[in-house]
N, C-alpha and C positions, 0 to 999 in steps of 0.2 A: 457025067453022072451027078456031080454036085449041082450043076445048073438045073437038072430035072427036079432034084429034091427042093431047091429054092423056089422053083416055079410052082411046084405042087403046094408047098407051104403058103406061098403068096395067094393061091386060089382058095385054100381051105381055111386059113386063120380068120379072115373077115367073117366067115359064116359061123365060126364057133361062138362069137359074141351073141348070136341069136339063140343059142342053145341054153344060155343061162336063164332060168325061170325068174319071172318077176314075182315079187311077194305081194299077195293080196292083202289089202287092208280091211279090217273089220272094226267098225265103230258102232257102239250102242249106248243107250242111256235113256234119260228122261228129258222131256221138253216141258217147260212151263213158262207162263208169262209173268213178268215182274211188275212192280210199281202199280199204277192205277188199273192195269189190265190183269192183275193177278188172278182174278176169279174167272177170267175168260177161258172157255174150253179150247183145248188144243187138239181134240179128236178131229180127224179129217184134214189136218195140216199135211202138206206134202213137202218133204225135204228132198233137195237134189244137190248134186255136186257138179260143178262145171270146171273144166280144165282146157286151156287153149281154145276157149269159145265153144266147146262141145259138152253136152251133158254126159257124164261118165257113169252116174248112178242116181237112182231115185228110190224113195220109199215113202210110205204113209205112216203117220203117227197114229197109234191105236187110242182107244178110249181112255186109257190110264196115262197117256203121255209118253209111252215107251216107243222106241224106234230101234231099228238095226239096219245098217247099210254097209255094203261091201263093194270094193272095186279094186282093180289092179292097175297101178300107175304104169304108164308107158313112156316115161321120160319127160312128162310135163313138169314145169317149174313150180307151179302153184295150183292149189285146189280151193275153189270158192264154194262155200256152203250157203244155200239159200233156203227159205221157206216160202210157201204160198198156200192159198186155200180160199174157200168161200169167204168173202169179206176182207181178205188180206191181200195187199199188193205183194208182188214178188220182192222179197227183202233179203239183202245180204246179211248173213249171220257172222261169218268169220272167214278169213282166208288163211290157209296153211301153206308153208313152204317145206315144212318138216313135220313128221309125226313121231311121237315118243316111242311108239311100239307098233307092231302090225296088228295087235288086238288092243283096242283102246276104249275105255268108258268115258263118255263126254256128256255130262248133263248140261243142257242149254237153258239159259234164262233169256227169254226174248223180250 
């Protein structure tokens, strides 16, 4: 009887780890250029997040420079934020290994 219980637990316990929900991350804020490019328009820029070589989220920046992006981490170690757009090469903004909160305001100066 004890053997059957141990066998059942050995089969079930690994599956319980998959039941724990991942927490979705929500980032929003404003994007603007700094320095000599300060007056350059940010409308039409595309932001995206890569983790483990795959794009996990993407969004467009609106006419006022606002953005919102959400994704659910799935065990990746770091998240790389990029921007691209007409006349702009794909450029790394910042890499994160931790986030302050699951809802975060992040204003970017590019």
